[in-house]
N, C-alpha and C positions, 0 to 999 in steps of 0.2 A: 504492499499501500505505501502509493508517493503521498503526502502531504506539502501541499506548496505554502512560500512564506505567505503572513496572513498583512503582511505591512510591508511597505518598503521601509529600506534602512541599512543598516548594516550589522550585521553580525554578531555575538555575544555567546560563549558557554557559558551554562547556564554557571557551569563553579567560578564562573566573575562574578555573579548577578548579585548585587551588596545587601542578600536575604539571604537567611539560614535556612531556611523552610524550601528555598530552591536550588541556594550553591550547596545544598547538601541532598539533593534531590528527595526529602522527604514528602513530596506528593508528586514523583513519577522524574521521567528522565522526559527530555528533550533540546531546546534551543530556545537564545532569547534574543531580539531582533530589539536595536537602537534606533526607533525610528525616523526619519523625516518628512512624515509623513504625517496625520493624527485619523490614517483610517484602516480599520480591521477586515479582514475580506476570509468568508471560510475557505480553512483549506482546500477542502477536501467539497465533497457532496454527506448529504447524514441532519441530523435532525436534531432542534435547539434543547439538549437536556435540563439545565441549570445558567438563571442568567439573576447575578446579582443585581440586589433594587438600586445600586449605582451606579450601574453599568462598567463598571471598570474590569469584571470576571464575567467569563461567557464560558458556558460549557455545549460539549459537541456530542455525540455518539454517529458518529462515520457508519455511511452505511455498509460495511463491513461489521463492523462493529466495534471498529478502535475509538475509545472513550477520552477526547482530547478539553481541556483546560488551554485556555486563554484567557493569561491575566494583563492585563493595560500599568506599567509604572507598579512603583515601589511603596506600598502604606497608602495608597488612593483610594482607599475605603476613608481613607480620615477625609476625602472632598466631597463624602458624603451627594457623589454627582455631580457634583459643579464641573461644567467643562463636558462631560461626557453625556452624546447619546446614541439611544440607539434605533436598531432600526427593524430588530426582529423581537419576537417574543417567545414563551420558552412552548416547547408542541409544533414551530414552525417547521417546515422542511426546507436546505438552502442547498444551495448548486456551489461547486467551487468555484469561489471569484464574488457570491453575495457579499454585498456591503452588509456586515455585522451591526457596527459601533462608530462613530466618529468622537475624538477625542483631540481638546486641545492643548497639544503638546507643550506652544508657550506660557499657558497658563497653569501645568502640569509643575515646569517650571517655574516659575516663581513662588509659587507656592511651597516649594523646594522639596521637591520630590524625581527622585529620578522614573526615565520613563519607559524601563526595560520592556517589552511584549514579551510574555516567556507563553513559550507553544508548548506543555506538556501533554505528555500520552503518562496517562494516570494509571495502567492497568498493564505494568511491567514485565511480568508473573507468562503473560499471556504470548511473550514474544522472545525468540533467539536472539534480532540483533534490530539496533534502531542504527542506521547507517546516520550520519549528519553531515553535509553541504558543506564543500570546504569551498565554498566564494565566499568572501568577506563583504561586497556589498550586493543584496539584494532588493527583488523589484517581486512583485505580485507573482510574476511566471516562472517564478525559481525555486524547482523543489529544496526540502528545506531539507526533509526526513523524509525516511527509506524507514518502512519497516516490515519485519518480516516474523 
């Protein structure tokens, strides 16, 4: 299963993220992107399984059963939804490339938070290999994870 980048920006390994829950892979494995644009897109086709009321995090169950958590920023839950806008609801079926959430990159930075967007595969035990992209600069047309 190939997952496309959810946002344009620069690749960052989870181990480099300034949040222990992500850097220690407590929630799963994946990749982070430092966004250049505040728009998050579906990495593959699936269904919205979870959406935080503050719109800083969204869960998807992809058509092949892979569960993905997309988390926008570090500690951005404290912004209480300010600067975030969702285009989907729990239960919505989405195609690869569907716009899920818009966020204001500058507003997040000005509030003192990091903007890293984490893409996490949450049920690791079901997969033998997660290959991460070698590319440093990413667009939503790039494969970032290949899960087997």
